[in-house]
DODOVEX-719026 format. One line per field, with one value per residue (C-alpha): residue number from 1; x, y, z; residue in three letters. Coordinates in nm, 4 decimals, padded with zeros to 6 digits. Each point is the difference from the previous one (the first is absolute). Example, Ala and Ser with C-alpha at 12.3 -4.5 7.8 and 13.67 -1.06 7.14 Angstrom:
num	(1;2);
px	(01.2300;00.1370);
py	(-00.4500;00.3440);
pz	(00.7800;-00.0660);
residuo	(Ala;Ser);
This chain:
num	(1;2;3;4;5;6;7;8;9;10;11;12;13;14;15;16;17;18;19;20;21;22;23;24;25;26;27;28;29;30;31;32;33;34;35;36;37;38;39;40;41;42;43;44;45;46;47;48;49;50;51;52;53;54;55;56;57;58;59;60;61;62;63;64;65;66;67;68;69;70;71;72;73;74;75;76;77;78;79;80;81;82;83;84;85;86;87;88;89;90;91;92;93;94;95;96;97;98;99;100;101;102;103;104;105;106;107;108;109;110;111;112;113;114;115;116;117;118;119;120;121;122;123;124;125;126;127;128;129;130;131;132;133;134;135;136;137;138;139;140;141;142;143;144;145;146;147;148;149;150;151;152;153;154;155;156;157;158;159;160;161;162;163;164;165;166;167;168;169;170;171;172;173;174;175;176;177;178;179;180;181;182;183;184;185;186;187;188;189;190;191;192;193;194;195;196;197;198;199;200;201;202;203;204;205;206;207;208;209;210;211;212;213;214;215;216;217;218;219;220;221;222;223;224;225;226;227;228;229;230;231;232;233;234;235;236;237;238;239;240;241;242;243;244);
px	(-09.2229;00.1850;-00.1935;00.1124;-00.2224;00.0020;-00.0623;-00.2146;00.0016;-00.2851;00.0108;-00.2973;-00.1246;00.3156;00.2969;00.3008;00.3711;00.1838;00.3668;00.0572;-00.4017;00.0889;-00.3110;00.1903;00.1489;-00.3263;-00.0050;-00.3292;00.0504;-00.3289;-00.3521;-00.1652;00.0231;-00.1781;00.1830;00.3199;-00.1578;-00.1286;00.3718;00.0964;-00.2961;00.1113;00.2958;-00.1756;00.0817;-00.3201;00.0579;00.0089;00.1306;-00.1859;00.0960;-00.2196;00.2375;-00.2640;-00.1699;00.3253;00.0644;-00.3719;-00.0654;-00.2803;-00.0063;-00.0628;00.0015;-00.2247;-00.1765;00.3612;-00.0088;-00.3342;00.1032;00.3188;-00.2153;-00.2650;00.1837;00.3084;00.0153;00.2779;-00.0198;00.0224;00.1670;-00.1020;00.1832;00.0314;-00.2311;-00.2140;-00.0226;-00.3773;-00.2532;-00.2356;00.2955;00.1621;-00.4250;00.0482;00.3247;-00.1195;-00.3363;00.1908;00.2324;00.2780;00.0790;00.2364;00.0994;00.3339;00.0191;00.3009;-00.1292;-00.2753;00.2028;00.2007;-00.1925;-00.3079;00.1865;-00.3758;-00.1961;00.2608;00.0392;-00.3959;-00.0002;00.1707;-00.2657;-00.2822;00.0785;00.2531;00.3793;-00.0076;-00.1330;00.1980;00.3733;00.1881;00.2986;00.2625;00.2041;00.3422;00.4034;00.2839;00.1447;-00.2308;-00.2668;-00.2556;-00.3468;-00.1070;-00.3839;-00.2390;00.1566;00.3328;-00.0953;00.0123;00.3057;-00.0743;00.2362;-00.1793;00.2373;-00.0492;00.0382;-00.2039;-00.2591;-00.0031;00.0178;-00.2998;-00.2243;00.1635;-00.0764;-00.3840;-00.0078;00.2027;00.0250;00.1053;00.2588;00.1358;00.3349;00.1466;00.3152;-00.0792;00.3679;00.0346;-00.3746;00.0161;00.3204;00.1201;00.2871;-00.1149;-00.2484;00.1461;00.0613;00.1731;-00.3113;-00.2190;00.2001;00.0101;-00.3831;-00.0436;00.2289;-00.2050;-00.3218;00.0188;-00.3793;-00.0815;-00.0695;00.2387;-00.0215;00.2990;-00.0494;00.2826;00.2982;-00.0922;00.2698;-00.1379;-00.1268;00.3874;-00.1584;-00.3507;00.2259;00.2086;-00.3363;-00.1417;00.3005;00.0108;-00.3409;-00.1953;-00.3531;00.0063;00.1436;-00.1595;00.1460;-00.0560;00.2773;00.2500;-00.3292;-00.1143;00.3472;00.0248;00.2559;-00.2186;-00.1696;-00.3576;00.1713;00.2024;-00.3234;-00.1446;00.2755;00.0643;-00.4103;00.0776;00.2905;-00.1720);
py	(03.5347;-00.1746;-00.2859;-00.3148;00.0019;-00.3559;-00.0102;-00.2502;00.0483;-00.1570;-00.1159;-00.2232;-00.0290;-00.1585;00.1472;00.0707;00.1524;00.1566;00.1215;00.3761;00.0466;-00.2294;-00.2037;-00.2198;-00.1585;-00.0441;-00.2698;-00.1594;00.0079;-00.1242;-00.0737;00.1086;00.3636;-00.0075;-00.2699;00.2320;00.2933;-00.2196;-00.0658;00.3020;00.1238;-00.3187;00.1947;00.2927;00.2364;00.2666;00.0916;-00.1567;00.1545;-00.1872;00.0441;-00.0733;-00.0604;-00.0595;00.3358;00.1994;-00.1664;00.0389;00.3697;-00.1673;-00.1817;-00.3808;-00.1732;00.1719;-00.3825;-00.0585;00.3253;-00.0752;-00.3342;00.0782;00.3328;-00.1969;-00.3265;00.2018;00.3509;00.1144;00.3621;-00.0747;00.2666;-00.0612;00.0947;-00.0988;00.2050;00.2227;00.3149;00.0675;00.1271;-00.3510;-00.1653;00.1313;-00.0439;-00.3282;-00.1040;00.1335;-00.1575;-00.3092;00.0255;00.2451;00.2587;00.1752;00.0327;00.0708;00.1253;00.1450;-00.0229;00.2257;00.2171;00.0617;-00.0183;00.1739;00.2616;00.2119;-00.3174;-00.1510;00.3424;-00.0156;-00.3688;00.1554;00.2104;-00.2215;-00.2870;00.1435;-00.0601;-00.2583;-00.2122;00.0780;-00.0304;00.0269;-00.2115;00.0974;-00.2987;00.1525;-00.1406;00.1518;00.0475;00.3558;-00.0111;00.0597;-00.2126;-00.3033;-00.0998;-00.2775;-00.2903;00.1741;-00.0823;00.3831;00.2294;00.4243;00.2572;00.1378;00.0379;-00.1815;00.3188;00.1991;-00.2109;-00.0597;00.4115;00.0866;-00.2375;00.0638;00.3629;-00.1490;-00.1498;-00.3863;-00.1724;-00.3143;-00.1245;-00.3578;00.0427;-00.3001;-00.0649;-00.2093;-00.1417;-00.1246;-00.1867;-00.3473;-00.0489;00.0826;00.2093;00.2449;00.2769;00.3458;00.1619;00.3159;00.0511;00.0032;00.1997;00.2351;00.0172;00.0397;00.3220;00.1404;-00.1029;-00.0693;-00.0073;-00.2688;-00.3277;-00.1920;-00.3934;-00.1723;-00.2825;-00.2343;-00.1241;-00.1355;-00.2746;-00.0445;00.1552;00.2498;00.1545;00.0416;00.1763;00.1871;00.1628;00.0690;00.1759;00.2095;00.1434;-00.1979;-00.1114;-00.3101;-00.2732;-00.2705;-00.3473;-00.3146;-00.1714;-00.0304;-00.1495;-00.2452;-00.1187;-00.0869;00.3118;00.1365;-00.2854;00.0162;00.0163;00.3372;00.1928;-00.1168;00.1180;00.3679;00.0459;-00.0313;00.2126;00.2906);
pz	(-07.4319;-00.2850;-00.2079;-00.1492;-00.3042;-00.2177;-00.3611;-00.1889;-00.3620;-00.1995;-00.3500;-00.1412;00.3719;00.1134;00.2250;-00.2136;00.0605;-00.2802;-00.0245;-00.1006;-00.0944;-00.3090;-00.0755;-00.1470;00.3077;00.1466;00.2379;00.1746;00.3816;00.1266;-00.1854;00.3355;00.0858;00.2679;00.1782;-00.0358;00.1310;00.3395;00.0674;00.0089;00.1981;00.2091;00.0903;00.1340;-00.3296;-00.0377;-00.3578;-00.3222;-00.3610;-00.2164;-00.3625;-00.3463;-00.2937;-00.2202;00.0748;-00.0556;-00.3352;-00.1004;00.1693;00.2318;00.2899;-00.0817;00.3337;00.1906;00.0848;00.1571;00.2100;00.1486;00.1258;00.1802;00.1606;00.0610;00.1374;00.1748;00.2804;-00.2377;-00.1428;-00.3603;-00.2010;-00.3895;-00.3055;-00.3530;-00.2922;00.2235;-00.2300;00.0463;00.2883;-00.0537;00.0612;00.3071;00.1064;-00.1124;00.1602;00.3756;-00.0710;-00.0060;00.3042;-00.0372;00.2658;-00.2478;-00.3320;-00.1370;-00.4083;-00.2088;-00.3735;00.0400;00.1703;-00.2371;-00.2868;00.1902;00.2956;00.0333;00.0374;00.2870;00.1684;00.0211;00.1248;00.3309;00.0316;-00.0766;00.1895;00.2494;00.0639;00.2381;-00.3058;-00.3012;-00.0489;-00.2694;-00.1630;-00.1741;-00.1693;-00.1068;-00.1441;00.1181;-00.3378;-00.0689;00.3177;-00.2435;00.0653;-00.1198;-00.0453;-00.0867;00.1783;-00.0846;-00.3420;-00.1154;00.0449;00.0173;00.0302;00.3296;00.2684;00.3244;00.2158;-00.2132;00.0196;00.3842;00.0012;-00.1806;00.1965;00.3392;-00.0448;-00.0826;00.3320;-00.0601;00.3340;-00.0949;-00.2869;-00.1069;-00.1429;-00.1817;-00.2033;-00.2425;-00.0612;00.3418;00.0057;00.0118;00.0105;00.3650;-00.0460;00.2962;-00.0048;-00.1628;00.3292;-00.1462;-00.2174;00.3094;00.2186;-00.3169;00.0201;00.3563;00.0202;-00.3403;00.1949;00.4031;00.0164;-00.2630;00.1429;-00.2031;-00.0827;-00.1511;-00.2700;-00.1597;00.1219;00.3709;00.0782;00.3647;00.2943;00.0394;-00.2524;00.1679;00.2893;-00.1935;-00.2039;00.3342;00.1322;-00.3116;00.0763;-00.2214;00.0428;-00.1357;-00.2912;-00.2165;-00.0143;-00.2009;-00.1561;00.2911;00.1997;-00.2751;-00.0581;00.3719;00.0765;00.2655;00.1794;00.1596;00.3384;-00.1181;-00.0966;00.3595;00.2080;-00.2190;00.0592;00.3786;-00.0081;-00.1965);
residuo	(Unk;Unk;Unk;Unk;Unk;Unk;Unk;Unk;Unk;Unk;Unk;Unk;Unk;Unk;Unk;Unk;Unk;Unk;Unk;Unk;Unk;Unk;Unk;Unk;Unk;Unk;Unk;Unk;Unk;Unk;Unk;Unk;Unk;Unk;Unk;Unk;Unk;Unk;Unk;Unk;Unk;Unk;Unk;Unk;Unk;Unk;Unk;Unk;Unk;Unk;Unk;Unk;Unk;Unk;Unk;Unk;Unk;Unk;Unk;Unk;Unk;Unk;Unk;Unk;Unk;Unk;Unk;Unk;Unk;Unk;Unk;Unk;Unk;Unk;Unk;Unk;Unk;Unk;Unk;Unk;Unk;Unk;Unk;Unk;Unk;Unk;Unk;Unk;Unk;Unk;Unk;Unk;Unk;Unk;Unk;Unk;Unk;Unk;Unk;Unk;Unk;Unk;Unk;Unk;Unk;Unk;Unk;Unk;Unk;Unk;Unk;Unk;Unk;Unk;Unk;Unk;Unk;Unk;Unk;Unk;Unk;Unk;Unk;Unk;Unk;Unk;Unk;Unk;Unk;Unk;Unk;Unk;Unk;Unk;Unk;Unk;Unk;Unk;Unk;Unk;Unk;Unk;Unk;Unk;Unk;Unk;Unk;Unk;Unk;Unk;Unk;Unk;Unk;Unk;Unk;Unk;Unk;Unk;Unk;Unk;Unk;Unk;Unk;Unk;Unk;Unk;Unk;Unk;Unk;Unk;Unk;Unk;Unk;Unk;Unk;Unk;Unk;Unk;Unk;Unk;Unk;Unk;Unk;Unk;Unk;Unk;Unk;Unk;Unk;Unk;Unk;Unk;Unk;Unk;Unk;Unk;Unk;Unk;Unk;Unk;Unk;Unk;Unk;Unk;Unk;Unk;Unk;Unk;Unk;Unk;Unk;Unk;Unk;Unk;Unk;Unk;Unk;Unk;Unk;Unk;Unk;Unk;Unk;Unk;Unk;Unk;Unk;Unk;Unk;Unk;Unk;Unk;Unk;Unk;Unk;Unk;Unk;Unk;Unk;Unk;Unk;Unk;Unk;Unk);
């Protein structure tokens, strides 16, 4: 099964978009995240990637109330990310309605803790995010604000050996600029880790990108800007969902 997964990025409870993860490019899309989520639900989409940018910057989730509203007033399966670094935060996120969580910073800073989460909560609920740039393929954390010397493939291998099933990978140089996904990177990941359920993020231009990623063997794609700028329309989403 291949999923198209819209992303909603939150700052101060509002839907925003950024370019290449740069917070200075922040633009408010909507002050009503629930309305945006319901639009996706009406298309037949089943999963939403909810990004708490306030939480990512501050090291702990901040937009629980938005998560609670979307989970309570839609049937969407919400994948929540942004600042999750403790068991308490995971429990609270699940209590507010998330079905899964995605984390990157804690996996980089406390790999043993993240590996334990895969066991404690189950690998169906815990997703790893690896966000990187082609300049060196080291990963970035804290909402892409901090660079590390951790190699992308080393990071994946470490958790793959410990039972990781779901991976979201972003080429941050392509995020928010609609220049196409980094197909070669995703192929390399799949060649090395064929059993991973890989979800691409960054650069989507149209539903042809969805189809190419699907045909490559990925399990899903996260998209945002192409929809918010009208390059992908409601009818396109409905049609794609019907043909998956």
